[in-house]
N, C-alpha and C positions, 0 to 999 in steps of 0.2 A: 302804615297810617291810612293809605288809600283803601285797604280792605275794611278798616274800621269805619271810615266815612261811608263806604258803600253799604255796610250793614246797618249803620245808623239811619241812613236815608231810607233803606228798605223797611226798617222798623217804624219810621215815621209814616211811611205809606200804609203799612199794615195797620198801624195805630189809628190812622184817619178812618179806615173802614170799621175797626172795632169801636171807635168813638161814635160813629153813626148808629151802630147796632145798640151800644150801651145807652145812648140817648133815647132811642125808641123804647127800650125796656124800662128806663127810669120814668119816662113820661106816663106810662101806664101804671107803674108801681105807685107813684106818688098820688095818683087819683084813686086807685082801687086797693092798694096794699097787696097786689098779686103780681106774679111774674107771668108774662105771656110766653109760654113755651112754643107757641106757633109763630113767633116773630120772624124767625129765620125762614120758615117755609112760605110765609106770606111775601117776604122779600124775594124769594126765589121765584114764586109764581108771577110777581110783577115783572121780574127780569125776563121771564119767558114771554110775557105779553109784549115787552119791548122788542125782543128778538123776532117775534112773529110779525110785528109791524114793519121792522126793518126788512124782513124777508119779502114782504109784498111791495116794497118800494119807498117806505117812509125814510126820510133822512134821520141820522142818528139823534140829533137834538130834538126833532119833532117827536120821535118815538120815546125819547127820554122824558119829555114833558108830559106826553099822553100817559105813559106808564105811571108816572108819579101821581097824576090826577086820578087815574083809575084805582091806584092803590089807596089814595085818600078816600074815595067813594066806597071802596071795599071795606076799609077799616070802619068807616061810619056805619055801613050796613051791618057788619058783624056785631057791633056794639048795640045798635038799636033793635035788631031782629033776634039775634041769638043770645046775647049776654044780658040785655036789659031784664028779661023775665027771670034771670038768675041772680039779681042783685041781692036778694035776701037768702039765697041758697047757701048751704054749708060750703066751707072752703074746698072740701074734697070734690064736690060737684063741679066747681069751677075748674079745678085741676084736670078733672076728666074731660071737661069741655075743651080746654086748651090742647090737651093731648089729641083729642078727636079732630080738632081743627088742623093740627100738625099732620096727622095721618091723611086727612082729606086732601089737603093741598098737595102733599107729596104724591099721593096716588093719582090725583086728577092731572097733575103735570105729566106724570109718566104715561097716563092713558092718552092724553092729547098729543104729546110731542115725543113719546117714547123715552126710555132711560139711556139712550145713546148719548155720549158726550158730544157737545156741539161747540164750535168756536163762537165767541161773541166779539163783535167789533169794538174797537176803541177809537174815540175821536181825536186822540192825541198822536202826533207823528212819532214814528219809531226812531228817534234820534236822541243823542245826548245834548244836554243844554250847553255845557261848557266844553264839549269835545274831548273830555278826558275819561269818559265812561263812569263817572261818579254819580251823576244825577241825570235820569232820563226824563223826557218830556211827559211820559205817562205818569211817573212818580210825582213830578211836580204838579201835574194836572189833577191827580187824585186828591192831594193835600189841598190844592187851591179850591176845588169844588166843595170839599168838606168845610174849609174855613169860611167860604162865602155863605154856605147854607147855615152854619152855626151863627154867623153874624146876622143873617136875616131873622133867624129864630130869636136871637137875643133882642133885637129891636122890636120884634112882634110882641114878645112877652113883657117887655118893660115899658113900651111907649104907645101901645094901642089899647083901646078900650076892651076889645075882645080878648086880647092876650092877658090883660089884667084880670078880666072876669074868669078866665080859665085858671089862672094862678089862685085866685080867691076860692074858687070851687074846689080846687085840689087841697088847699091848706085848711079850710074850715067850711065844709059844705053847709052846715046849719046857718052860720052867719051870712054866707053868700046868698042863701035863699031869702033871708030877711031883707037883704039889700036888692032883691028883685032879680038875682042871677038865676037863670035856668040851668041848674046844676047838671041835670041829666044830659042836656044837649052839650054842655061844656065837656062832659066826660066823653060823649060821642066824638066831638071834635078832637079831643086828645087822642082817641084811638085812630082817627083819620090821619092826624099828623104823624103819629108813631108809624103807621103803615107806610106813609109817604117817605119818611126818613129811611125806613128799612129798604124801600125800593131803590133809593139812591145808593145805599150800601151794596145792594145786590148787583146793580149795573156797574158799579165801580170795580167790584171784585171779579165779576164774570170773565173779563178778558184775561185775568191772571190765572184763575183756577179752572176755566172753561165752564160752560153751561151744563148743568146736570141737576136732576131733582134733589140730589143729596149734597149739593155744593155748599149750602149754608150751615151744615151741621156743626163742623168745627168752628166756623166763624161765629156762630151763636155762643159757643162755649167761651171763646175769647172775649166776645162782647159782654157776656155775663160776668166774666172775670174782671173786665175793666170797670163795669158798673159797681161791683162789690169793692174793688180796690179803691176807687175814687169816692164812693159813697152812694149807695143805691137810692138815697133820698135827696140827692143833690145833683141836678142835671149837669151843671158845669163841672162838678167834681167827677161825675161819671165820664164825661168827655176827656178830662185830663187823665183819668184812669185808663181809658182806652189807649191813649198815646203811650202811657207808661208801660202797659202790658205789651204793646206792639214793639217798643224799643227794647225792653228787657228780654222778652222771649227770643227776639232775633239775635241780640248780642250773646246771651247765654247759650242759645242753641248753636251759634257759630263757633264760640270759643271754648265751651265747657262740656256740654252734654250731647251735642249733635242734633240735627234737625228732627230725628225720629222721636225725641223726648220733649219737644217744645210744648206740646199740649199738656204733658204731665207737669211741666214747670208752671204753666198757667194755673193749673188746678192746685199746685202746691202754694202758689201766691195767694189764691183764694183762701185756702185753709189757714195760712199764716196770718192774713189780715183779719179773718174771723176770730182767731185766737187772741191776737194782740190788740186790735182796734176794730171791733165788730161794726161800728158805724162807717168804716172806711177812712181813708186818709183825710179827705176833705168833708166828711160827714159830721153831723152833730148828734149827740145823744139826747133824745127828747124824753124828759121825765114827766109823767102824768100823775097828778094827785088823784087818788081814788078813795 
């Protein structure tokens, strides 16, 4: 029973990180109908920026906040400068652009900081919460940071004028323009928020997997799986999907298939959901009359 609880807690910890990545993917998808393949590399680069600031004497939380802000500005810059001219471009052009961004951030991180694996500090004490080895302070801290961030985002999108304008621009850009909403800037803010959320995910996972230019490759796959399982058009559904993927892949990997095949299980979940319920568990099928 203790082993099961340990694996369940570990799954929730992983799921919190996958939920952050899934939410970032969904925020861009609902606005543009495209998947940002560079989401993981952008998160990795922001994590390197935090590591560099800590290395020169910044406190962890100061570096954390600065990295999130820099990621937000970077996401805003990418949308306004690189992607805005491609708004009417074919889908293939955007896919190539996303892949180019992925390669750029990966190569730039390797050039600036090398491809050597580096330890990344954690602000949480290395001790058990209850003294029985079941729940560590780091695991509880990761889940707590994720839940707090999701709570802030929920309040922002439901109860603030800017958040409501961003939701309106994502759901119906034409009607939003008629109401005076600057849709293009709302899209840019969405990219900034997605990049900031990805930075949080990168800094939460870095102490576990260590800092490396390729550290987010597998995490992005799990986050994508969570987004599809929960519903890629439903932000809260994608968050729930991230937790579902985290718990299931950890339990199945521990009891049935081994840790080596956990990624394959996540991909199998994606295929199964696409076959049985393409909109995701919490998604809705939208029918348009033509």
